[in-house]
DRENBA-850026 format. One record per residue (C-alpha): x, y, z; residue number from 1; residue in one letter. Coordinates in steps of 0.2 Angstrom, whole numbers, padded with zeros to 4 digits. Each point is the difference from the previous one (the first is absolute). Example, Ala and Ser with C-alpha at 12.3 -4.5 7.8 and 13.67 -1.06 7.14 Angstrom:
REM DRENBA-850026
      c1      c2      c3   kollo   kollum
    0062   -0022    0039       1        A
    0006    0017   -0003       2        S
//
This chain:
REM DRENBA-850026
      c1      c2      c3   kollo   kollum
    0015   -0073    0084       1        M
   -0006    0014   -0013       2        R
    0013    0004   -0008       3        S
    0019   -0007   -0009       4        V
    0009    0013    0014       5        A
   -0010   -0010    0015       6        D
    0004   -0016   -0009       7        L
    0019    0006   -0001       8        V
    0002    0005    0017       9        L
   -0009   -0017    0005      10        K
    0011   -0012   -0012      11        S
    0017    0010    0003      12        G
    0002   -0001   -0019      13        W
    0004    0016   -0012      14        A
   -0014    0005   -0009      15        E
    0006   -0004   -0017      16        R
    0006   -0017    0005      17        A
   -0018   -0003    0005      18        L
   -0006    0005   -0016      19        Q
    0012   -0011   -0008      20        R
   -0006   -0016    0009      21        L
   -0018    0003   -0002      22        F
    0002    0001   -0021      23        R
    0013   -0013    0001      24        D
   -0011   -0012    0009      25        Y
   -0019    0008   -0001      26        L
    0001    0007   -0015      27        G
   -0010    0015    0009      28        V
    0009    0017    0011      29        S
   -0002   -0001    0020      30        P
   -0011    0015   -0004      31        K
   -0012   -0009   -0009      32        W
    0002   -0016    0011      33        V
   -0002    0014    0018      34        I
   -0017    0007   -0013      35        R
   -0007   -0018   -0003      36        R
   -0002   -0005    0022      37        F
   -0007    0016    0003      38        R
   -0014    0002   -0011      39        L
   -0004   -0019    0004      40        Q
    0000    0005    0018      41        E
   -0012    0014   -0004      42        A
   -0011   -0014   -0007      43        A
    0001   -0011    0014      44        E
   -0003    0014    0010      45        C
   -0016    0007   -0010      46        L
   -0006   -0018   -0002      47        A
    0000   -0002    0019      48        R
   -0010    0018    0001      49        Q
    0014    0007    0013      50        T
    0000    0016   -0004      51        G
   -0005    0011   -0012      52        T
    0008    0004   -0019      53        I
    0007    0017    0005      54        A
    0007   -0011    0014      55        S
    0009   -0012   -0003      56        V
    0006    0010   -0013      57        A
    0008    0011    0011      58        A
    0005   -0018    0011      59        E
    0012   -0007   -0014      60        L
    0007    0019   -0002      61        G
   -0010    0008   -0013      62        Y
   -0003    0019    0001      63        F
   -0011    0001   -0017      64        D
   -0013   -0010   -0001      65        Q
   -0002    0002   -0020      66        T
    0016   -0008    0002      67        H
   -0006   -0015    0010      68        F
   -0014   -0002   -0010      69        A
    0010    0001   -0015      70        R
    0013   -0011    0003      71        D
   -0012   -0012    0008      72        F
   -0009   -0002   -0014      73        K
    0013   -0004   -0010      74        S
    0008   -0014    0010      75        V
   -0018   -0007    0006      76        I
   -0009    0003   -0014      77        G
   -0015    0008    0009      78        L
   -0003    0017    0006      79        S
    0003    0001    0021      80        P
   -0018    0004    0000      81        R
   -0007   -0012   -0013      82        H
    0012   -0015    0010      83        F
   -0009    0007    0016      84        L
   -0014    0000   -0008      85        D
    0000   -0019   -0007      86        K
    0008   -0004    0019      87        A
   -0015    0005    0009      88        R
   -0012   -0010   -0013      89        T
    0007   -0017    0003      90        T
    0000    0003    0016      91        R
//
């Protein structure tokens, strides 16, 4: 699932209703949750070394590697390059 629109299609709920439910029960937006899951998936792919940073970003729907790197760092706490380097040294 890459977007709120995907969630709307799969759930059958209206977008506004989903936003309200997420805010009321989780305290965050559906977009925030989807973004976190996507970036966690990216971190797992990089840790397993199953692709390059560019290929992982593209696979997860990022068309701009700079945007991916900025989002990744804001959620994971390291740039994708530093995360990948750290994953390589811990193996």
